[in-house]
C-alpha positions in Angstrom: 0.0 0.0 0.0 2.8 2.4 0.9 4.4 1.9 -2.6 1.1 2.4 -4.3 0.5 5.6 -2.4 4.0 6.9 -3.1 3.5 6.2 -6.8 0.2 8.0 -6.9 1.6 11.0 -4.9 4.5 11.2 -7.4 2.1 11.3 -10.3 -0.1 14.0 -8.8 2.8 16.1 -7.7 4.2 16.1 -11.2 1.0 17.9 -12.3 0.6 21.6 -11.8 -1.4 22.5 -8.7 -3.4 25.0 -10.8 -4.5 22.3 -13.2 -5.7 20.1 -10.3 -7.4 23.0 -8.6 -9.1 23.9 -11.8 -10.7 20.4 -12.0 -11.5 20.4 -8.2 -13.3 23.8 -8.7 -15.9 22.0 -10.9 -17.0 20.1 -7.8 -15.3 16.9 -8.7 -14.5 14.2 -6.1 -11.0 12.9 -5.7 -11.6 9.9 -7.9 -13.0 12.1 -10.8 -9.9 14.3 -10.4 -7.7 11.3 -11.0 -9.9 10.1 -13.8 -9.9 13.3 -15.7 -6.1 13.4 -15.4 -6.0 9.8 -16.7 -4.4 8.6 -13.5 -5.2 5.1 -12.6 -5.5 4.3 -8.9 -5.7 1.1 -6.8 -6.3 2.6 -3.3 -9.3 3.8 -1.3 -10.5 7.3 -2.0 -9.6 8.5 1.4 -6.0 8.0 0.7 -6.2 9.9 -2.6 -8.1 12.7 -0.8 -5.4 12.9 1.9 -2.7 13.4 -0.7 -4.7 16.1 -2.5 -5.6 18.0 0.7 -2.6 17.4 2.9 0.2 17.3 0.4 -1.1 19.6 -2.3 -3.5 21.9 -0.4 -6.4 21.2 -2.8 -9.9 21.8 -1.6 -12.2 18.8 -2.3 -15.9 19.3 -2.4 -18.0 17.8 0.3 -21.1 18.0 -1.8 -22.4 15.4 -4.3 -19.7 15.1 -7.0 -20.8 17.1 -10.1 -19.3 14.5 -12.4 -19.9 11.0 -11.2 -22.9 11.9 -9.0 -21.2 10.2 -6.1 -21.4 6.6 -7.6 -17.6 6.2 -7.3 -17.7 7.4 -3.7 -20.5 5.1 -2.8 -18.7 2.2 -4.5 -15.7 2.9 -2.2 -17.7 2.8 1.0 -17.4 -0.4 3.1 -21.0 0.1 4.3 -22.3 0.1 0.7 -20.6 -3.2 -0.1 -21.7 -4.7 3.2 -25.3 -3.8 2.2 -24.7 -5.7 -1.1 -23.3 -8.7 0.7 -26.2 -8.7 3.1 -28.8 -8.7 0.3 -26.9 -11.6 -1.4 -27.0 -13.6 1.9 -30.7 -12.9 2.2 -31.1 -14.5 -1.2 -29.3 -17.5 0.2 -26.6 -17.6 -2.5 -23.3 -19.3 -1.7 -20.3 -18.5 -3.9 -16.5 -18.9 -4.1 -16.1 -16.7 -7.2 -18.3 -14.1 -8.9 -18.7 -11.9 -11.9 -20.2 -8.4 -11.6 -22.2 -6.1 -13.9 -22.8 -2.5 -13.1 -25.3 0.0 -14.6 -24.7 3.7 -13.8 -26.9 6.8 -14.4 -26.5 8.0 -18.0 -26.2 11.5 -16.6 -22.8 10.6 -15.1 -21.6 9.8 -18.6 -22.9 13.1 -19.9 -21.4 15.0 -17.0 -17.9 13.5 -17.3 -18.1 14.4 -21.0 -19.2 17.9 -20.2 -16.4 18.3 -17.6 -13.8 17.3 -20.2 -15.3 19.8 -22.7 -15.1 22.5 -20.1 -11.5 21.7 -19.2 -10.3 21.0 -22.8 -9.8 17.7 -24.4 -6.2 18.3 -25.4 -5.0 18.9 -21.8 -7.2 16.5 -20.0 -8.0 12.8 -20.4 -10.7 11.6 -22.8 -10.7 8.0 -21.6 -12.3 8.6 -18.2 -14.7 5.7 -17.6 -16.9 6.2 -14.5 -18.5 2.7 -15.0 -15.2 0.9 -15.1 -14.1 2.8 -11.9 -17.2 1.8 -10.0 -17.0 -1.8 -11.1 -13.4 -2.1 -10.1 -14.0 -0.5 -6.7 -17.0 -2.8 -5.9 -15.4 -6.1 -6.9 -12.2 -5.4 -4.9 -14.2 -4.7 -1.7 -16.4 -7.7 -2.3 -13.3 -9.9 -2.6 -11.8 -8.3 0.6 -15.1 -8.8 2.6 -16.0 -12.4 1.4 -12.8 -14.1 0.4 -14.4 -14.9 -2.9 -12.5 -14.1 -6.1 -13.6 -12.0 -9.1 -13.8 -14.1 -12.3 -15.2 -13.0 -15.6 -16.0 -16.6 -16.4 -17.9 -17.2 -13.1 -21.4 -18.7 -13.3 -22.5 -16.4 -10.4 -23.4 -12.9 -11.6 -24.1 -9.9 -9.3 -25.9 -7.1 -11.1 -25.9 -3.6 -9.5 -28.1 -1.0 -11.0 -27.7 2.7 -10.0 -30.5 5.2 -10.7 -30.8 8.9 -10.3 -34.1 10.5 -11.0 -33.0 14.1 -10.3 -30.6 14.1 -13.2 -32.7 12.1 -15.7 -33.8 15.4 -17.5 -30.2 15.9 -18.6 -30.2 12.7 -20.5 -33.6 13.4 -22.0 -32.3 16.8 -23.2 -30.2 14.8 -25.7 -33.2 13.0 -27.2 -33.6 15.2 -30.2 -30.0 14.3 -31.2 -30.9 10.6 -31.6 -32.1 11.2 -35.2 -29.5 10.6 -37.9 -29.7 12.5 -41.2 -31.0 9.3 -42.8 -33.9 9.2 -40.4 -32.6 6.2 -38.5 -32.2 6.3 -34.7 -29.0 5.9 -32.8 -29.2 3.4 -29.9 -32.5 2.8 -28.1 -34.8 4.9 -26.0 -36.6 3.5 -23.0 -39.5 5.1 -21.2 -38.4 8.4 -19.6 -34.7 7.7 -20.2 -32.1 7.1 -22.9 -29.9 4.0 -23.0 -26.2 4.2 -22.3 -25.6 3.1 -25.9 -27.7 6.0 -27.3 -25.9 8.5 -25.1 -22.5 7.2 -26.2 -23.5 7.4 -29.8 -24.7 11.0 -29.4 -21.5 12.1 -27.6 -19.2 10.6 -30.2 -19.8 13.6 -32.6 -21.5 16.3 -30.6 -19.9 19.7 -30.7 -18.7 21.5 -27.6 -21.1 24.4 -28.4 -24.0 22.0 -28.5 -23.2 20.2 -25.2 -22.8 23.6 -23.5 -26.2 24.6 -24.9 -27.8 21.5 -23.5 -25.8 21.1 -20.3 -25.0 24.6 -19.1 -21.7 25.4 -17.4 -20.8 25.2 -14.6 -22.3 21.8 -13.9 -25.1 22.1 -11.3 -24.8 20.7 -7.8 -27.3 17.9 -7.4 -29.2 17.5 -4.1 -30.0 13.8 -4.1 -27.8 10.7 -4.0 -28.3 7.8 -6.5 -30.4 4.8 -5.5 -29.3 1.3 -6.3 -30.7 -2.2 -6.5 -29.1 -5.6 -7.0 -30.1 -8.9 -8.6 -28.2 -12.1 -8.6 -28.3 -15.1 -10.9 -26.4 -18.3 -11.4 -26.0 -20.0 -14.8 -27.7 -23.4 -14.9 -25.5 -26.5 -14.4 -26.2 -29.3 -16.8 -25.5 -32.8 -15.6 -24.9 -35.5 -18.2 -25.7 -39.1 -17.3 -26.6 -42.4 -18.9 -30.2 -43.4 -18.6 -30.9 -47.1 -18.5 -34.4 -48.5 -18.8 -34.9 -51.9 -17.4 -37.9 -54.1 -18.1 -39.7 -55.2 -15.0 
């Protein structure tokens, strides 16, 4: 852990304090600051925050993160993972390994994109993936708490679905951009929301002027935390055997 922290501290200290302060001023959490700088991290958020605050004098928001809507912060909380494990135990599942699927609010994708637009693509990372960060945080804490191992080939699947009603209108504001010039639609639209695929397709070629028109700067501070639900499933096991029919 000490080596990991020192490596992260070194990476952050190599970046101008003004650059990091600029990102923090948007209301980003410590994880989103690293994400927007394309810095990968493998330690808990509290350690990152300590480096930013104590070593660099950066002020980190205590409000809901304007970029990831606190889903990364939630995924790093032991109490959150304990809640997940408790729900799995109530379903009476037993597992030595597991796979995990995560669904995040589409607005977090839009907001991370808008933050990059506001900061400038050339200077800041364009590969920031909130969903990947959330998934990595959750599966590592589940491993730590249960002793089970994460395995992409596991037959036991944990599905975690984050929702955020307050920010849904941001995604719906992009609905008019679903239409292509040939009249076909990009991605799919569900009731009162847009799919993640549809949002990604829209953001692939949207202009910075258009995103600023639809999602005004600076990003608004949200008042409510995301809600989440989980479902679990296990792939069926097929047993092969020889059937002998004997006459009586």
